[in-house]
C-alpha positions as CSV (number, residue, x, y, z in Angstrom):
1,X,13.4,19.6,-26.1
2,X,10.5,17.2,-27.6
3,X,12.5,17.5,-31.1
4,X,15.7,16.2,-29.3
5,X,13.6,13.3,-27.6
6,X,12.4,12.4,-31.1
7,X,16.2,12.5,-32.6
8,X,17.2,10.2,-30.0
9,X,14.3,7.8,-31.4
10,X,15.8,8.5,-34.9
11,X,19.3,7.8,-33.8
12,X,17.9,4.7,-32.3
13,X,17.0,3.5,-35.7
14,X,20.8,3.5,-37.1
15,X,22.5,2.0,-34.2
16,X,23.7,-1.6,-34.8
17,X,25.4,-2.3,-31.3
18,X,22.3,-4.1,-29.6
19,X,22.4,-6.4,-26.8
20,X,19.7,-8.1,-24.4
21,X,18.3,-6.3,-21.5
22,X,20.2,-6.8,-18.4
23,X,17.3,-7.2,-15.5
24,X,15.2,-9.4,-14.0
25,X,12.9,-11.4,-16.2
26,X,9.6,-13.1,-15.9
27,X,6.7,-13.9,-18.5
28,X,4.1,-11.9,-19.6
29,X,0.3,-12.0,-19.9
30,X,0.9,-12.0,-23.6
31,X,2.8,-14.6,-25.2
32,X,4.7,-12.3,-27.3
33,X,6.0,-10.2,-24.7
34,X,8.4,-10.8,-21.9
35,X,8.3,-9.0,-18.5
36,X,11.6,-7.0,-17.4
37,X,12.2,-5.2,-14.3
38,X,14.8,-2.4,-13.7
39,X,15.5,-0.3,-10.6
40,X,12.8,2.3,-10.7
41,X,10.4,0.5,-13.3
42,X,9.0,-2.5,-14.9
43,X,7.6,-3.0,-18.5
44,X,6.6,-6.0,-20.9
45,X,8.4,-5.8,-24.1
46,X,8.5,-8.2,-27.3
47,X,10.6,-11.2,-26.8
48,X,12.8,-10.4,-29.9
49,X,13.5,-6.6,-29.2
50,X,17.2,-5.6,-28.2
51,X,18.3,-2.9,-25.6
52,X,20.6,-0.4,-27.3
53,X,23.7,0.3,-25.2
54,X,25.0,3.9,-24.7
55,X,28.5,2.6,-24.1
56,X,29.9,4.7,-27.0
57,X,28.1,7.7,-25.9
58,X,25.9,7.2,-29.3
59,X,22.5,8.1,-27.8
60,X,22.3,12.1,-27.4
61,X,21.5,13.3,-24.1
62,X,18.1,14.9,-23.9
63,X,18.1,18.1,-22.1
64,X,16.6,17.4,-18.3
65,X,15.8,13.9,-19.1
66,X,17.7,10.8,-18.4
67,X,17.7,7.8,-20.9
68,X,16.3,4.8,-18.9
69,X,15.8,2.3,-21.6
70,X,16.0,2.3,-25.5
71,X,15.0,-0.8,-27.4
72,X,14.5,-1.6,-31.0
73,X,13.2,-4.4,-33.0
74,X,15.2,-6.7,-35.0
75,X,13.3,-6.5,-37.9
76,X,14.3,-3.5,-40.1
77,X,12.2,-2.4,-43.0
78,X,13.2,0.4,-45.5
79,X,16.1,1.5,-43.0
80,X,13.7,1.3,-39.9
81,X,12.7,-0.6,-36.9
82,X,10.2,-0.2,-34.5
83,X,11.5,1.5,-31.0
84,X,10.8,2.1,-27.6
85,X,12.3,4.8,-25.6
86,X,11.9,5.6,-21.7
87,X,13.1,8.8,-20.5
88,X,12.9,9.9,-16.8
89,X,13.2,13.4,-15.2
90,X,12.7,14.5,-11.5
91,X,9.5,16.8,-10.5
92,X,9.8,19.9,-8.8
93,X,6.1,20.3,-8.3
94,X,3.6,17.7,-7.4
95,X,1.3,16.5,-10.5
96,X,-0.3,13.4,-11.7
97,X,0.1,11.6,-14.8
98,X,-2.8,13.0,-16.5
99,X,-2.4,16.7,-15.6
100,X,1.7,16.1,-16.9
101,X,0.3,14.7,-20.2
102,X,-2.0,17.5,-20.5
103,X,0.9,20.0,-19.8
104,X,3.4,18.3,-22.1
105,X,1.1,17.9,-25.0
106,X,0.0,21.4,-25.2
107,X,3.9,22.5,-25.1
108,X,4.9,19.7,-27.6
109,X,2.5,20.7,-30.3
110,X,4.5,23.9,-30.6
111,X,7.6,22.0,-31.0
112,X,7.1,19.6,-33.7
113,X,7.3,20.1,-37.2
114,X,4.8,17.9,-39.9
115,X,2.8,17.3,-36.8
116,X,-0.6,15.2,-37.2
117,X,-2.5,14.2,-34.2
118,X,-4.3,10.9,-34.7
119,X,-6.0,10.4,-31.7
120,X,-5.9,11.4,-27.8
121,X,-7.6,9.1,-25.7
122,X,-8.0,8.2,-21.8
123,X,-5.2,5.8,-20.9
124,X,-4.9,3.4,-17.8
125,X,-2.0,1.7,-16.9
126,X,-2.1,-1.9,-15.7
127,X,-1.3,-0.2,-12.0
128,X,-4.3,1.9,-12.4
129,X,-2.3,4.9,-12.9
130,X,-4.6,7.4,-15.2
131,X,-2.9,9.4,-18.2
132,X,-3.7,10.2,-22.0
133,X,-2.1,8.4,-24.8
134,X,-1.2,10.4,-27.7
135,X,-1.0,8.8,-31.1
136,X,0.3,10.9,-34.2
137,X,2.5,11.1,-37.2
138,X,5.5,13.0,-37.3
139,X,8.6,13.7,-39.5
140,X,11.9,14.6,-38.7
141,X,12.2,16.8,-41.8
142,X,11.1,16.6,-45.3
143,X,13.7,14.2,-46.6
144,X,12.4,11.3,-43.7
145,X,9.3,9.1,-43.8
146,X,6.3,10.3,-41.3
147,X,6.4,8.1,-38.6
148,X,3.6,6.8,-36.1
149,X,4.2,7.6,-32.5
150,X,2.4,6.4,-29.4
151,X,3.6,8.6,-26.2
152,X,2.4,8.1,-22.7
153,X,3.9,9.6,-19.3
154,X,3.5,7.9,-16.0
155,X,4.3,10.0,-12.7
156,X,5.9,7.6,-10.0
157,X,5.5,8.5,-6.2
158,X,5.0,12.1,-7.2
159,X,8.6,12.9,-7.6
160,X,9.5,11.4,-10.9
161,X,8.0,11.6,-14.2
162,X,8.4,8.6,-16.9
163,X,8.2,9.6,-20.7
164,X,7.6,6.4,-22.8
165,X,7.5,6.5,-26.6
166,X,7.1,4.1,-29.0
167,X,7.9,5.1,-32.8
168,X,6.3,2.5,-35.4
169,X,6.6,2.0,-39.1
170,X,4.1,4.3,-41.1
171,X,2.5,1.0,-42.5
172,X,1.2,-0.1,-39.3
173,X,-2.3,1.3,-38.7
174,X,-3.6,-0.7,-35.8
175,X,-1.2,0.2,-33.0
176,X,-3.6,-1.7,-30.3
177,X,-0.9,-4.4,-29.6
178,X,1.8,-1.6,-29.0
179,X,-0.6,0.2,-26.5
180,X,-0.6,-3.0,-24.4
181,X,3.0,-2.6,-24.0
182,X,2.6,0.8,-22.8
183,X,-0.2,-0.4,-20.6
184,X,2.7,-2.8,-18.6
185,X,4.6,0.3,-17.7
186,X,4.8,0.3,-14.0
187,X,6.7,2.4,-11.3
188,X,8.7,0.2,-8.1
């Protein structure tokens, strides 16, 4: 399942049909971000990132997850652009974000190939929800470059979980500004 999620991220890189997000927009705390609001969540994103519309069903549907948002940077270097993916799933049992993050990490570690954990740390969203941030490197196969990923999980209203992933170019070693993006994710 996690492999499929990351395949989606990889597919995002090669898509060329991009547009601006259609949602309510407000200014962000950081000048390089813009706050966007959708039906179930809000998040601040870089002003120059674009949504990837799935009008032609070009994004694969991950098993048991719904694609809520897919974004890509306009800057492409070495066939890659930084990107963000928000997936959601309904929960069948009550669990908090931190526990879900632990459970998912244990399961995901077994699924990844060429996986290298860089860091796991406590993470607090701006809405005070506690979780973990997992930063790791991973490559899809031996022919693709190793990419850096930041992943968090946010449980909303005890009934839905959001899985937020940012994929970064391997040349980006300081991911703190991207962590700020993840912190802005909040439920409605």
